[in-house]
N, C-alpha and C positions, 0 to 999 in steps of 0.2 A: 485522271487516275490519282493524282496527288490529293484531290479533294476527297475521294473515297477513303484513302488511307488516313487522312486527318480525322474524318468523322468516325472511323472505326476506332482509332486510338483514343478519341475523346470519350466514346462510349465505354471503352475498356477502362480508362482511367477513372471515369465517374463510378463505375461499378466497383472498382478496387477501393476507391475512396469511401464508398458507402460501407463496404465490408470492414474496412479498417476502423470506421467509427463505431460500428456494431461490436466489433471485437474489443475495442477500447472501453465501451460502455459495460460490456459483460465483465471484463477484467476489473474495472473500477468497482462495480457492485460486488464482485466476488472478494475483493480485497477490503472493501469498506464495511460490509454487513457483519462478518464474524467478529471483528474487533469491537464493534458497538455492542453486540450481544454479549461478548465476554466481559465488557466493562460493567454490565449490570450484575455480574456474579462476583465481582471483586469487592473486598471490604474497603471502606472509605480511606483509610490511611495509605492503602496500596495503589490508589488510582494513578498517581503521577508515574511511579516506576512501571506500572502496567502499560500506560500510554507510551512510555519511552520504548519499551520492548516491542510492543505491537507495531508502533510506527516504524521502527527500524526494520522489523521483519517484513512489513508491508512494502517498505522502500526497496528492500532486496528483491522481493517478488516482482515488483513493477519494473525494476531495472533489468531483471532477467528477461521479462517479457519484452521490454523495449529492445534489448539486445537481440533476442530471437526474432523479433519482427523487423529488425533492421530499421528502427525508427530514426528519423533524421534529427540530430541534436540541434541543428541550426535552422530548423523550420520557423517560419514567421509566426505561427500560432503556438498554442500550448501543446507540447509533445509529452510522451510518456516519461521522457527524461526529466522534464520540468516537474511533473507530478511526483516522481521519485525523489527529486531534490526537496520538494515541499514536505514530504513525509520524513525525510532525514532531518530537516530543520525542526520540525515539530518534535521528533524523537529526541534530538539532542537538547532542545529547550526543556522538555519535560524531565529529562534525566538530570539536567543542571538544577532544576527547581526542586527535585525530590531530595530527601535527606539520605545519607548512607544507611542509616538504620532501617529505613523503609525498603531500600533495595535488598538489604540482608534478609528482611522478613519475607520479601517476595520470593527469594530463591531458596529459603530454608524450609525444612519440613517442620510442622508443628511438633514440639517436644512435650507439651502438656498432655497428660492423659487424665481423663475424668475417672472418678472413683467407680462410676457405674460401668465403665468400659473394662475395668480390671476384674 
């Protein structure tokens, strides 16, 4: 009887593992695709501050997903917590490399009006 229980639990854990990989892949693509598309729409001087903001927002989303999925922080492989930490590292590095003027331009509204718009 113990052999049957072991095989059932092995099947259940393999199925759970498969779904967690699928959910992780969907989550990763949902977090990675929009920022890449957004970076094509940003002017060149604002790329580093944009990467910083997008990376930190992505890290927050991934950390929230890892917390909701009860992901193990001490797992031997790469977990969602590790991916979130990598996004935070990229975000802070991009923020440190950008200049304060670029960050101000990113968060400010354009004040110049064209004569044709008036």
